[in-house]
C-alpha positions, 0 to 999 in steps of 0.5 A, a space after each residue: 500500500 502507498 505509504 508516506 515517508 513518515 510512515 515508512 520511517 516508523 515502520 523501519 524503526 518499529 521495535 522488535 519487542 512485545 508491546 502495543 501499537 497505536 494508529 492515529 489519523 492526521 488530526 491525532 485521533 486514535 483509530 486503533 490500538 493493538 498488541 503484538 508479540 513482535 511489534 515490527 512484524 505485526 505493524 508491517 503486515 498492515 502495509 504489505 502489498 496493495 492491501 488486498 489481504 486486509 478486510 474492507 474495514 481494516 483497509 479503510 482504516 489503514 488509508 487513514 493512518 498518518 502516525 503510529 505510536 509504539 509502547 514496548 512492554 516486558 511480556 505479552 501479558 503486559 502488552 495485553 493488559 496495557 492494550 485493554 486499559 488503553 482501549 477502555 480509556 480511548 474507545 478507538 473507532 476501529 476496535 471491538 468495544 463493549 457498548 455502554 459498559 459504564 452503565 452496568 450495575 454492580 453489587 458493592 461491598 464497602 471497605 469499612 470496619 462494618 461494610 455496607 452492601 448496595 447496588 451501584 453503577 460507579 466504581 470507586 477505587 477505595 478497596 471496596 469489592 464489586 460483584 457483577 456487572 449485571 445486565 438484568 437489573 430486575 433480577 439483581 434487585 430481586 437478589 438484593 431483596 433476598 440478601 436484605 431479607 436474610 442478612 441484617 446488614 446496615 443500610 445507613 451511610 455512617 462511617 462506623 469504626 471503634 472510635 465512633 462507637 466508643 464516643 457514642 457518636 451515633 444511635 440506632 435507627 428504626 432498622 434496629 427495632 424492626 430486626 433489619 440491623 443489629 446496631 453496629 453504630 452502638 456496638 450492639 454487634 461485635 466486629 467479628 460477627 458482623 464481618 462473618 455475616 458479610 462473608 456469608 453475603 459474599 458466599 451467597 453472591 457467589 452461589 455458595 448457598 450451602 455455606 450460608 445455610 450452615 451459618 444460619 443453622 448454627 445461628 438458629 440452634 444457638 438462639 434456640 439453646 438460649 430460649 430466644 425462640 423469636 430469633 430462632 424462628 427468624 433464622 428458620 425463615 431465612 434458611 427457607 428463603 435461601 433454600 427456595 432461592 437455591 432451588 431456582 438456580 440449580 443446574 444439572 451439570 454433575 459437579 460443583 465447579 465455578 465456571 462462566 459460559 460465553 457465547 455470542 451471535 454476530 451479524 454485520 456490525 452487531 454482536 450480542 454476547 451472553 455470559 452464564 455465571 455458574 458458581 458451585 453448580 448453580 446458575 447465579 447470573 445470566 448477563 448480556 452485552 452488546 459489542 460494536 466494531 465487529 464487522 469483518 472480525 473473526 470469531 476468535 478476535 471477537 472473543 479475545 476482545 470481549 474476554 479482555 474488556 469483561 474480565 478487567 472489570 470483574 473481581 472474581 474469575 472462575 476456574 473454568 471458562 466455556 467458549 464456543 471457539 478458541 480465542 486468539 492467543 488463548 495461552 496468553 489470556 489464560 496466563 493473564 486470568 490466572 494471575 488475576 485469580 491467583 489460581 490456574 484458569 482454563 478455557 474449554 470448548 465443549 463438544 459433547 455432554 452437559 457442558 455442550 448443552 450449557 454452551 448451546 443454551 448460551 448460544 441460543 440466548 445470544 441469537 435471541 438477543 441479536 434478533 431483538 437488537 435487529 428488531 429494535 434497529 428496524 423499528 428505529 429505522 422505520 420511524 419517521 418524524 412528522 416534520 420529515 414526512 410532511 416535507 416529503 409530501 411538500 416536495 413531492 419526493 419518492 422517499 422521506 428526506 431523512 438526511 438533509 445537508 444544507 449550505 450557506 456562504 458568508 463574507 463581507 464584500 468578498 473578504 474572508 469568504 467561508 461556507 458552511 454545511 450542516 446536517 440534519 438526520 430525522 429532523 435533528 441536527 447531527 453536529 458531528 457531520 457539520 463541516 466548514 470551508 474556506 473559499 480557496 479559488 474564488 476572487 471577489 464577491 461571487 457567491 455562485 462561484 463560491 457555491 460551485 467550489 464548496 459543492 465540488 469539494 464536499 461531494 467529491 469527497 463523499 464519492 471518494 470516501 463512500 460517505 452517506 449520500 443525503 436524501 436532500 441538499 438544501 442551498 441557501 439562496 435562489 435560482 442562481 445558487 441552486 443552478 450553480 450547485 446542480 451544475 457541479 453535481 452533474 459534472 462530477 456524476 453524483 448519484 441522483 439526489 433531490 436538491 432545492 434552494 430556499 430564498 431568504 426574502 419570501 421563503 420561496 422554495 426552488 427546484 431545478 428546471 422550474 422557473 417558478 417557486 414551489 408552493 408550500 403553505 407557510 404554516 407547513 411543518 415541512 417548511 418550518 423544518 427547512 427554515 430551521 435547517 437553513 438558519 442553522 447553516 447560516 449561523 454556522 457560516 457566520 460564526 466561522 466568518 466572524 472568527 476568521 475576520 477577528 483573526 484577520 483584523 488582529 493580523 492587519 492591525 498589528 502586522 503593520 507596526 514595526 517591531 511587533 512580530 509573531 511572539 509579541 503579537 501573541 503576548 499582546 492578545 493573551 494579555 488584552 484578548 481583543 484589539 478594542 481592549 488593546 486600543 483602550 489600554 494605556 501606554 503603561 499597561 501595554 508596556 507591562 507586556 513582556 517584550 514591549 518597551 515603552 517606545 514600542 507601546 507608544 507606536 502601538 497606541 498611535 497605530 491603533 488610535 490614529 492619534 499623535 502621542 507625546 509621552 512625557 515622563 
């Protein structure tokens, strides 16, 4: 593939070590983050030959690469961890990404002498333990209700330690009196007993309900021995609640191993991933996730990217992970996960037996979720706002103008000529697709020629980069500007597209090859949408024009002064912010700027005000 001298130099000097490589575009934005056992070999493979060996999406990415950054690590596992952290932090466009992963809830057990247990969506790095993520919030809340029914955990936000108890800072609340809390704030429950209860909560979250039953049974028998029959009855009810909950989770797998079962279904750029969490032979969680950026990715690569991003966030990694197929670099992933869990972690791809049935169950769920995702997208795609459908009728179009691109020219007497393009999608501004242009080839006050230049530049690029083609092009102006735009579209063989002009004076709508304006009722929602789009294009153009004009005014005013170069001009603008404020400043205030002498300050003042100044000491 064609490479710049800069890229070729980077490839020639790429390290022969494990590490991470970062592809960037001409703006410095990150396109892709990858890891490699030997960075040089991996990065060079992207630029081999004419790129026919690359998938279409990757081929498009490589054409945008303007810079490459390398980060060397001591091992492959370190490079994997660094890659995962960088992807999470930067969300590059061409990486496989978990969608909305920041919004998933967790169960948090706080790092306090008397911990709290609650649901949260915010991860705080303070030593607290987190269990999740959970995507089925309804099931999570049901689990938390069972936990609170079984365990008298405090719900207050007080920071309770021995010092607070000794100083009697707090007093028990209603929860103590209704047997939902044992009163750690007043020292009514000792530290060891309370934290043993928290350990049983952890067992419960991890599916080890037998340990919880043993704990509660011991409490019940002790209460009965002390003739505390009311407490004994409460423990009995809690045992029944745990037993009932555990029966619903039992899976016939034949062992009590902790394992996760992963499966996914992908189509085009959509991917649904399912994780079945089995702990101690019980199904304690069925979570689902959606991934983006999977188009043209192999199954092994999708699995690897999900495993990295998912297991970075969980506190517990099971001993066994069942997969539909082997991921890329399975040994490296197993080594990384084993280090996280401090025990050996295995990947298995089951072919027969109960484990294969579990994998099939996960795959069935993934396909169902992918179907639901596609259905939701179809519903969204089929929804057309009333203003858009009305505009379709007003303009007598065959299809609704869901994507509208509008252009406006802005200048003063032919100086600082600029143009804007705004984009509306389903009647709403899509600001990421806004573009602005400096007019480069037109001299003087010629709006028609300026419009031809902008239309050529915009839609030549649309064709070259295969960008979305608008349903409607709106030109801010009458028949002249419209004809100029149509002329260029025909010249570059642009696909047939609806194009109109909206004249400012009478809000008249013109269409090509018709001398008279199209009649649209002034009260039509469609015309209101056109006005809104046209006004936004005008605002965007004028804002850019004012910005350039302000810069040119500063340049023209200060460049004429002998002794004021680029650095001094920057310092003056940093101090006074505008030419007007500089004009109003005193000579002594101007001379306070670094590098500006008193005599130069007088020159600046004279140039800006046009007055002869005689400064006396």
